[in-house]
C-alpha positions in Angstrom: 114.0 -75.7 -25.1 111.4 -73.8 -23.2 108.7 -74.4 -25.6 109.3 -78.1 -25.4 109.4 -78.1 -21.6 106.8 -80.2 -19.9 105.4 -79.3 -16.6 103.0 -81.8 -14.9 100.8 -79.7 -12.5 99.3 -81.8 -9.9 96.4 -80.1 -7.9 96.2 -81.7 -4.5 92.6 -82.0 -3.7 90.1 -84.0 -1.8 89.1 -85.6 -5.0 92.6 -86.9 -5.6 92.8 -88.1 -2.0 89.5 -89.6 -1.5 87.9 -89.8 -4.9 84.8 -88.1 -3.7 83.4 -85.5 -6.0 81.5 -83.6 -3.3 84.6 -82.7 -1.5 86.5 -81.5 -4.7 83.5 -79.2 -5.7 82.6 -77.1 -2.6 79.2 -75.6 -3.5 78.2 -72.3 -2.0 76.1 -72.3 1.2 72.9 -70.1 1.8 75.0 -67.6 3.7 77.4 -67.1 0.7 74.5 -66.9 -1.7 72.8 -64.2 0.3 76.1 -62.4 0.7 76.9 -62.0 -3.0 73.2 -61.5 -3.9 73.2 -58.4 -1.5 76.6 -57.1 -2.8 75.5 -57.2 -6.4 72.1 -55.8 -5.8 73.4 -52.9 -3.8 75.9 -52.2 -6.7 73.0 -52.4 -9.3 70.9 -49.9 -7.3 73.9 -47.6 -7.0 74.6 -47.7 -10.7 70.8 -47.2 -11.7 70.5 -44.5 -9.0 72.5 -41.9 -10.8 70.0 -40.9 -13.5 67.6 -38.0 -13.3 65.2 -39.5 -15.8 61.4 -39.1 -15.2 58.8 -41.8 -16.2 55.5 -40.8 -17.5 53.6 -44.2 -16.9 50.7 -45.6 -14.8 52.5 -49.0 -14.5 53.1 -49.0 -10.8 52.1 -51.5 -8.0 50.1 -49.1 -5.8 49.1 -46.2 -7.9 45.9 -45.8 -9.8 45.3 -44.5 -13.3 46.2 -40.8 -13.9 49.1 -40.8 -11.5 51.7 -38.1 -12.1 55.2 -38.9 -13.7 57.6 -40.3 -11.2 61.5 -40.3 -11.0 63.0 -43.3 -12.3 65.1 -43.9 -9.1 61.8 -44.3 -7.1 60.0 -46.3 -9.7 58.8 -50.0 -9.7 60.4 -50.4 -13.2 63.9 -49.8 -11.7 63.1 -52.4 -8.9 62.0 -54.9 -11.5 65.0 -54.4 -13.9 67.4 -54.9 -11.1 65.5 -57.9 -9.7 65.6 -59.6 -13.2 69.3 -59.0 -13.9 71.1 -59.1 -10.5 71.7 -62.8 -10.5 73.3 -62.7 -13.9 76.0 -60.5 -12.4 77.2 -63.5 -10.4 78.5 -65.0 -13.7 81.2 -62.3 -13.6 82.8 -64.1 -10.6 85.5 -66.7 -10.7 86.5 -69.4 -8.3 89.8 -68.7 -6.2 90.5 -72.1 -4.8 93.7 -70.6 -3.1 91.3 -68.6 -0.8 89.0 -69.8 2.1 85.4 -69.4 2.9 83.4 -67.0 0.9 86.5 -65.3 -0.2 86.9 -68.0 -2.9 84.3 -66.2 -4.9 85.7 -63.0 -6.4 85.8 -61.1 -9.6 89.1 -61.3 -11.7 91.3 -64.3 -12.6 92.4 -66.4 -9.7 96.1 -66.4 -8.6 96.4 -70.1 -9.7 95.1 -69.6 -13.2 97.0 -66.3 -13.7 100.1 -68.3 -13.0 99.2 -71.0 -15.5 98.4 -68.4 -18.2 101.8 -66.8 -17.7 103.5 -70.1 -18.1 101.6 -70.8 -21.3 102.5 -67.3 -22.7 106.1 -67.9 -21.9 106.0 -71.0 -24.2 105.8 -73.6 -21.3 103.6 -76.6 -22.0 101.2 -77.0 -19.2 99.4 -80.5 -18.8 96.2 -80.5 -16.8 93.0 -82.6 -16.6 91.1 -79.5 -17.8 91.6 -78.5 -21.4 93.1 -75.0 -22.1 89.9 -73.9 -23.9 87.8 -74.5 -20.8 90.2 -72.6 -18.3 88.1 -69.5 -18.4 84.6 -71.3 -18.5 82.3 -70.7 -15.5 83.1 -73.1 -12.6 80.5 -75.5 -11.2 80.5 -73.5 -8.0 79.9 -70.2 -9.6 77.1 -71.8 -11.8 75.4 -73.1 -8.6 75.8 -69.7 -6.9 73.9 -68.2 -9.8 71.2 -70.9 -9.6 70.7 -70.5 -5.9 70.6 -66.6 -6.3 67.7 -67.2 -8.9 65.8 -69.2 -6.3 66.5 -66.9 -3.5 65.4 -63.8 -5.3 62.1 -65.3 -6.0 61.5 -66.5 -2.4 62.4 -63.1 -0.8 61.1 -60.7 -3.3 58.7 -59.1 -1.0 61.3 -58.6 1.6 63.5 -56.8 -0.9 60.7 -54.8 -2.1 59.8 -53.6 1.4 63.4 -52.5 1.8 63.3 -50.8 -1.6 60.1 -48.9 -1.0 61.2 -48.0 2.6 63.9 -45.5 3.7 66.7 -47.8 2.8 68.7 -46.6 5.8 69.2 -50.1 6.9 72.0 -52.1 5.0 70.4 -54.4 2.6 72.7 -57.3 3.6 71.5 -56.8 7.3 67.9 -56.5 6.3 67.8 -59.4 3.8 70.4 -61.9 5.2 70.6 -61.4 9.0 67.0 -60.7 9.6 65.4 -62.9 7.1 67.3 -65.5 5.0 69.7 -66.5 7.8 67.7 -65.7 10.8 68.8 -67.8 13.7 71.5 -69.5 11.4 75.2 -69.0 10.9 76.0 -65.6 9.4 79.8 -65.7 9.9 80.5 -65.5 6.0 78.9 -62.0 6.0 81.9 -60.7 7.9 84.5 -62.4 5.8 86.6 -60.0 3.7 89.6 -60.5 1.5 92.8 -58.6 2.1 94.5 -58.7 -1.2 98.1 -60.1 -1.4 100.9 -58.5 -3.4 100.6 -59.8 -7.0 97.1 -61.0 -6.7 95.5 -60.2 -10.0 92.0 -60.0 -8.6 93.1 -57.5 -5.9 95.1 -55.5 -8.5 92.0 -55.3 -10.7 89.9 -54.1 -7.7 92.4 -51.6 -6.8 92.6 -50.2 -10.2 88.7 -50.0 -10.2 88.7 -48.1 -7.0 91.4 -45.6 -8.1 89.6 -45.0 -11.3 86.4 -44.4 -9.4 88.2 -42.0 -7.1 89.9 -40.2 -9.9 86.5 -39.9 -11.9 85.0 -38.4 -8.6 87.8 -36.0 -8.1 87.7 -34.8 -11.7 83.8 -34.3 -11.3 84.4 -32.3 -8.2 87.2 -30.2 -9.8 85.0 -29.5 -12.7 82.2 -28.3 -10.4 84.6 -26.2 -8.5 86.0 -24.7 -11.8 82.4 -24.0 -13.0 81.5 -22.2 -9.7 84.7 -20.1 -10.2 83.8 -19.2 -13.8 80.2 -18.2 -12.7 81.5 -16.2 -9.8 83.9 -14.4 -12.0 81.2 -13.7 -14.6 78.8 -12.4 -11.9 81.7 -10.1 -10.4 82.4 -8.9 -13.9 78.8 -8.1 -14.5 78.4 -6.3 -11.2 81.6 -4.4 -11.9 80.3 -3.3 -15.4 76.9 -2.3 -13.8 78.6 -0.2 -11.2 80.8 1.4 -13.8 77.8 2.3 -15.9 76.0 3.6 -12.9 79.0 5.7 -11.9 79.2 7.0 -15.4 75.6 8.1 -15.5 76.0 9.9 -12.2 79.0 11.8 -13.4 77.2 12.7 -16.6 74.2 14.0 -14.5 76.6 16.0 -12.3 78.3 17.6 -15.3 75.0 18.6 -16.8 73.9 20.3 -13.6 77.0 22.4 -13.4 76.8 23.3 -17.0 73.2 24.4 -16.5 74.2 26.5 -13.4 77.0 28.2 -15.3 74.8 29.1 -18.2 72.2 30.5 -15.8 74.8 32.7 -14.2 76.0 34.0 -17.5 
């Protein structure tokens, strides 16, 4: 029976071959840490930059007391909130051991664990060194990525602040990673990108997210167009009504003059 079927899954790894833990656990390097810090920080700033809220406060780095209210998107409060929470977003990532380089860090379930979960759901008994309850736990690599992110954000806070308070025309990854964190060092991981394979759950999840975002933007655009049409129609109707009233008044005035002339002749 399928439910009683036993599958021994042996993961070929450097640990199995050499017994060295440091080869099995491939911790992120400085380039990878800076890359994902920049990606998540840009994403956080995009998310918090949509509000029109205004802050009535004197708590700003450079302004003195009595400063006028400022927009949240230009405030130091927004900067602090993003700085304090950005590295926590790293914990949303999973380790995709089937990928190379920095691409092994991505959101969504890895292809390997997606296959294993499907086997379990079908009633197949899967034997692994890792207990089933720990399959979805944060990996050592992702945990280290988060720790290094915390250290990096502290070390380069002023560099990020200069970018935030500037024009922000330069890409954050270029400003932070290429020009400061990795200056004169290997930056090859910054150009690495993952082209999703057919059936890759992480890629599918990302595609769905992009489609949902595009659909939301389209609906918003259609709503704005519809609102403009309604306003235009109302304006046209109003102008038409005003012209009609004006014409009626002119006609009434003309009739009255004729009547007066007629009565005078009589």
